[in-house]
C-alpha positions in Angstrom: 37.0 3.6 -17.5 37.0 7.1 -18.9 36.6 5.6 -22.4 33.3 4.0 -21.4 29.9 5.7 -21.9 28.3 7.3 -18.8 25.7 4.6 -18.7 28.4 1.9 -18.7 30.3 3.7 -16.1 27.2 3.7 -13.9 26.6 0.0 -14.5 30.2 -0.8 -13.5 30.1 1.5 -10.5 26.8 0.0 -9.3 28.0 -3.6 -9.8 31.3 -2.9 -8.0 29.6 -1.0 -5.1 27.2 -3.9 -4.7 29.9 -6.5 -4.8 32.0 -4.6 -2.2 29.0 -4.1 0.0 28.3 -7.9 0.0 31.9 -8.8 0.7 32.0 -6.3 3.7 28.7 -7.6 5.0 29.9 -11.2 4.7 33.1 -10.3 6.4 31.4 -8.5 9.3 28.8 -11.3 9.6 31.5 -14.0 9.8 33.4 -12.0 12.4 30.2 -11.8 14.5 29.4 -15.5 14.2 33.0 -16.5 15.1 33.3 -14.1 18.0 30.0 -15.0 19.6 30.6 -18.7 19.1 34.0 -18.5 20.7 32.6 -16.8 23.8 29.5 -18.9 24.1 30.8 -21.2 26.8 31.5 -18.7 29.5 29.7 -15.6 30.9 31.9 -12.5 30.7 33.5 -11.7 34.1 31.6 -8.4 34.3 28.3 -10.2 34.2 29.1 -13.5 36.0 27.3 -12.4 39.1 24.2 -11.4 37.3 23.6 -13.6 34.2 23.3 -17.4 34.3 25.3 -19.5 31.8 22.1 -20.9 30.3 20.8 -17.4 29.6 24.2 -16.3 28.1 24.2 -19.4 25.8 20.6 -18.8 24.7 21.6 -15.2 23.7 24.6 -16.5 21.9 22.5 -19.1 20.0 19.8 -16.6 19.2 22.5 -14.2 17.8 24.1 -16.9 15.7 20.7 -18.0 14.3 19.9 -14.4 13.4 23.3 -13.9 11.8 23.0 -17.0 9.7 19.5 -16.2 8.6 20.7 -12.7 7.8 23.3 -14.1 5.4 20.6 -15.8 3.3 18.3 -12.8 3.4 21.2 -10.6 2.3 22.1 -12.8 -0.6 18.5 -13.1 -1.7 18.1 -9.3 -1.5 21.2 -8.8 -3.7 19.7 -11.3 -6.3 16.4 -9.4 -6.3 18.2 -6.1 -6.6 20.1 -7.2 -9.7 17.0 -8.7 -11.1 15.1 -5.4 -10.9 18.0 -3.3 -12.2 20.8 -4.7 -14.4 18.9 -7.7 -15.5 16.0 -5.6 -16.7 13.2 -6.6 -14.4 11.9 -3.1 -13.8 12.1 -2.3 -17.5 10.2 -5.4 -18.3 7.5 -4.7 -15.8 7.2 -1.1 -17.1 6.9 -2.4 -20.7 4.2 -5.0 -19.8 2.1 -2.4 -18.0 2.2 -0.1 -21.0 0.5 -2.8 -23.0 -2.6 -2.6 -20.8 -2.7 1.1 -19.8 -1.7 4.3 -21.6 1.2 6.3 -20.3 0.3 8.8 -17.6 0.1 9.1 -13.8 -2.3 6.2 -13.5 0.2 3.9 -15.3 3.0 5.2 -13.1 1.0 4.6 -9.9 0.2 1.1 -11.2 4.0 0.6 -11.8 4.8 1.6 -8.2 2.0 -0.6 -6.8 3.0 -3.6 -8.9 6.7 -3.2 -7.8 5.7 -3.0 -4.2 3.4 -6.0 -4.4 6.0 -8.2 -6.2 8.8 -7.1 -3.8 6.5 -7.9 -0.9 5.6 -11.3 -2.2 9.3 -12.2 -2.8 10.1 -11.3 0.8 7.2 -13.2 2.4 9.0 -16.5 2.9 11.7 -14.7 5.0 9.1 -12.9 7.0 7.3 -16.1 7.7 10.5 -17.9 8.6 11.7 -15.2 10.9 8.4 -15.0 12.8 7.3 -18.6 13.0 10.6 -20.5 12.9 13.4 -18.4 14.2 11.6 -16.3 16.8 9.4 -19.3 17.8 12.5 -21.5 18.3 13.7 -19.2 21.1 10.3 -18.6 22.7 9.8 -15.0 21.5 7.0 -15.4 19.0 3.5 -15.1 20.5 1.8 -14.3 17.2 -0.6 -16.6 15.4 -0.8 -17.0 11.6 -4.2 -15.1 11.7 -2.6 -12.2 13.6 0.3 -12.1 11.2 -1.9 -12.2 8.2 -4.2 -9.5 9.6 -1.2 -7.3 10.2 0.0 -7.9 6.6 -3.5 -7.0 5.2 -3.8 -3.9 7.3 -0.3 -2.8 6.4 -1.1 -3.3 2.8 -4.3 -1.3 3.0 -2.5 1.5 4.8 0.2 1.6 2.2 -2.4 2.0 -0.5 -4.4 4.6 1.4 -1.4 6.7 2.4 1.3 5.8 0.0 -0.5 6.2 -3.3 -1.8 9.7 -2.7 1.6 11.0 -1.6 3.1 9.2 -4.6 0.5 10.8 -6.9 1.3 14.3 -5.6 5.1 13.8 -6.0 4.6 12.4 -9.5 2.4 15.4 -10.4 5.1 17.8 -9.2 7.7 15.9 -11.2 5.8 16.5 -14.4 4.3 20.0 -13.8 6.6 22.0 -11.6 9.6 22.4 -13.9 13.3 21.9 -13.1 12.7 22.7 -9.4 10.0 20.0 -8.9 12.3 18.3 -6.4 12.1 21.2 -4.0 8.3 21.2 -4.0 8.3 17.4 -3.7 10.6 17.6 -0.7 8.3 20.1 1.0 5.4 17.8 0.5 7.3 14.8 1.7 8.5 16.7 4.8 5.0 17.9 5.7 3.7 14.3 5.2 6.3 12.9 7.6 5.4 15.5 10.3 1.7 14.7 9.7 2.3 11.0 10.0 4.1 11.5 13.3 1.1 13.4 14.6 -1.6 10.9 13.5 0.3 7.7 14.1 -0.4 7.2 17.9 -4.1 8.1 17.6 -5.2 6.6 14.3 -2.6 4.1 13.0 -1.0 2.3 16.0 -4.4 1.3 17.5 -5.1 -0.6 14.3 -2.4 -3.1 15.3 -2.3 -3.1 19.1 -4.5 -2.3 22.0 -3.5 0.6 24.2 -4.8 0.8 27.7 -4.2 3.7 30.2 -1.6 2.8 32.8 -3.6 1.3 35.7 -0.9 1.0 38.3 -1.6 4.2 40.3 1.7 4.0 42.3 3.8 3.6 39.1 1.7 6.3 37.4 2.4 8.8 40.1 6.1 7.9 40.1 6.3 8.3 36.3 4.3 11.5 36.3 6.6 13.0 38.9 9.6 12.1 36.8 8.2 13.7 33.7 7.4 16.9 35.7 11.0 17.0 37.0 12.2 16.7 33.4 9.8 19.2 31.9 8.1 16.7 29.7 4.4 16.8 28.9 2.6 13.8 27.4 -1.0 13.3 26.4 -1.1 10.0 28.4 0.6 6.9 29.8 -0.4 3.8 28.0 0.3 0.0 28.1 0.5 -1.8 24.8 -0.3 -5.5 24.4 3.1 -6.4 23.0 2.8 -9.9 24.5 0.2 -10.6 21.9 2.9 -10.9 19.2 6.3 -11.1 20.9 8.0 -11.7 24.3 10.4 -8.9 23.6 10.0 -5.8 25.8 10.4 -2.1 25.2 9.1 1.4 26.1 9.0 4.4 23.8 7.6 7.9 23.1 5.4 8.4 20.2 3.6 11.3 18.6 4.4 14.9 17.8 3.6 18.1 19.7 0.5 17.7 21.8 -0.1 14.2 20.6 3.0 12.8 22.4 2.4 9.6 24.4 4.4 7.4 26.7 4.0 3.7 25.8 5.1 0.7 27.8 5.0 -2.8 26.5 3.1 -5.1 28.9 6.0 -7.4 28.8 8.3 -4.7 30.1 6.0 -4.0 33.1 6.0 -7.7 33.9 9.8 -7.9 33.9 10.8 -4.7 35.7 9.9 -3.2 39.1 8.8 0.4 39.6 12.3 1.8 40.2 13.6 0.1 37.0 10.6 1.3 34.9 11.3 4.8 36.2 15.0 4.5 35.2 14.1 3.2 31.7 11.7 6.1 31.2 14.4 8.5 32.5 16.7 7.2 29.8 14.0 8.0 27.1 13.5 11.4 28.6 17.2 11.9 28.3 16.8 11.7 24.5 14.1 14.4 24.8 16.2 16.6 27.1 19.2 16.5 24.8 16.9 17.0 21.7 18.2 13.9 20.1 14.8 13.2 18.3 14.7 16.8 17.0 18.3 16.6 15.8 17.6 13.3 14.0 14.5 14.7 12.4 16.4 17.8 11.1 19.2 15.5 9.9 16.7 13.3 8.1 15.0 16.3 6.4 18.4 17.7 5.3 19.5 14.3 3.9 16.1 13.9 2.1 16.5 17.4 0.6 19.9 16.4 -0.8 18.4 13.1 -2.1 15.6 14.9 -3.8 18.0 17.4 -5.4 20.2 14.5 -6.7 17.1 12.7 -8.0 16.0 15.9 -9.7 19.2 15.9 -11.7 19.5 12.2 -12.4 15.9 11.9 -13.6 16.9 14.1 -16.6 19.9 12.0 -17.6 19.4 9.2 -20.1 22.5 7.4 -18.8 21.0 7.1 -15.3 18.2 4.9 -16.8 20.4 2.9 -19.2 23.1 2.3 -16.6 20.5 0.7 -14.3 18.8 -1.6 -16.8 16.1 0.6 -18.2 15.9 1.2 -22.0 16.7 4.9 -22.5 14.2 5.3 -25.4 11.4 4.1 -23.1 12.4 6.3 -20.2 13.5 9.5 -21.9 10.6 10.6 -24.0 11.3 14.2 -23.2 8.5 16.6 -23.9 6.3 14.0 -22.1 8.9 12.9 -19.6 6.3 12.9 -16.8 5.1 9.6 -18.2 8.3 7.9 -16.9 9.0 9.7 -13.6 8.0 6.6 -11.6 11.0 4.8 -13.1 13.3 7.5 -11.8 11.8 7.1 -8.3 12.2 3.3 -8.3 15.7 3.2 -9.8 16.9 5.9 -7.3 15.3 4.0 -4.4 16.9 0.8 -5.5 20.4 2.2 -6.2 20.8 4.6 -3.3 21.4 2.1 -0.4 24.2 0.5 -2.4 26.1 3.8 -2.6 25.2 5.0 1.0 26.1 1.7 2.7 29.2 3.3 4.1 27.2 5.9 6.0 26.0 3.2 8.4 28.9 3.2 10.8 28.8 7.0 11.0 25.1 7.0 11.9 25.6 4.2 14.3 28.4 6.1 16.0 26.3 9.2 16.7 23.4 7.0 17.8 25.6 5.3 20.4 26.8 8.6 21.6 23.2 9.7 22.1 22.5 6.5 24.1 25.4 7.3 26.5 24.1 10.8 26.9 20.6 9.5 27.7 22.1 7.0 30.2 24.0 9.8 32.0 20.8 11.9 32.2 18.8 8.9 33.5 21.3 8.4 36.3 20.8 12.1 37.3 17.0 11.7 37.4 16.7 8.1 38.7 18.8 5.5 40.4 21.8 4.4 38.3 21.7 1.0 39.9 18.1 0.6 38.9 18.9 1.5 35.3 21.7 -1.1 35.3 19.4 -3.8 36.7 16.8 -2.9 34.1 19.3 -3.2 31.3 20.6 -6.5 32.5 17.0 -7.9 32.7 16.2 -6.6 29.2 19.5 -7.9 27.8 18.7 -11.3 29.3 14.9 -11.4 28.5 15.5 -10.2 24.9 18.5 -12.7 24.5 20.9 -9.9 23.4 24.4 -11.1 23.2 26.9 -9.8 25.8 29.8 -10.6 23.5 29.4 -9.1 20.1 32.3 -8.7 17.8 33.8 -5.2 18.4 34.1 -4.4 14.7 30.6 -5.6 13.9 29.2 -3.6 16.8 31.0 -0.5 15.6 29.5 -0.8 12.2 26.0 -1.8 13.0 25.0 -1.3 16.6 22.8 1.8 17.3 23.2 1.1 21.1 26.5 0.6 22.8 27.4 -3.1 23.7 26.4 -4.1 27.2 29.9 -4.2 28.7 30.5 -0.6 27.6 27.2 0.7 28.7 27.1 -0.9 32.1 30.7 0.0 32.8 29.5 3.6 33.3 26.8 2.7 35.8 26.8 1.7 39.4 26.9 -2.1 40.0 23.4 -3.5 40.2 22.4 -5.8 43.1 20.5 -8.8 41.9 20.1 -11.5 44.5 19.2 -14.4 42.2 21.2 -14.2 38.9 19.7 -16.1 36.0 16.2 -16.3 37.3 13.6 -13.7 36.5 16.2 -11.0 36.4 
């Protein structure tokens, strides 16, 4: 391999990394399907007193359906990735656009927009199938086609209104800020991320969902007292109309600084009683207390800095373009290299996940550790049995499998499997297993 040119070495490395990734994903997916199917016919002993067989089998069938759908989506994504890179799709798109618009920032922005539009269109069938076939089959989809289409249009307009300006700024720095452009670009990107966290709850989220102040005064007093005990200040407590789109339930914090909000899905409030809602919120507050969100933000910013630095170097290497299917003479017109910086951004974005696939289990490990810490904190601030009951209800109502393959779970799961998580909690008391619980 040392006798090959740098561009050919990159081509082979990319092709091999993609092939290995697909094989590992296939192996993990097959393990998950086999393991869940083998344990479909009996509720695990640890849950036999709380989960009905019908609910367990629904969760197994839902997991199997998602896994099989994921295989097709994964294969399609690999074909599209090869089409954009080694088969010359991105190079062809760039060449076509140059026939209609002169090189410059406008042409580069058009390239980014065209790439995003084409990629979105190619993924539309999978989005439609997942929402209106897979989710609907198991009773989770509550959305209509008009709601889905409206969300798509609003997301597209937001991407144009927010994405194009930040892309324009980064491209300008790439062409005008010299060899350290990536440092300036990283600073702009980091500031943008922080700004987005601040404006999201007030200006963006309401475009998609309705947020009403929590009306249950008893629950509001209970939750407020919990937050005061935990030293957490929020701008408000809100209920989101999640049932308008899905039967899945959740609760989360959103915002940054003084804009922080606590948001409950309306589906969650229908499923859980006041003690259980308090316990779920205490778990979320555990993330706040242990500074998990802050640590993840810092980690994300550090990784993005490394990524920008690598991109800054790669964007000046002709073999980087040639190795990923872009004609070097078109991409490396140095002296006017800013005309082609969008190609560097797109190629880097496409290739990076292939080479960082192996980071997934490491990130998942630390995420599961954080979940255990948040659970422990919740059991200090609320009733541990209430947290266990809430988790059981959420596992059942969301059709989350109780019997994932251990290797699959270690690789992908950001939350610990149910059996591991509930083993650390007091046994819940549920009088009518398999009903509303």
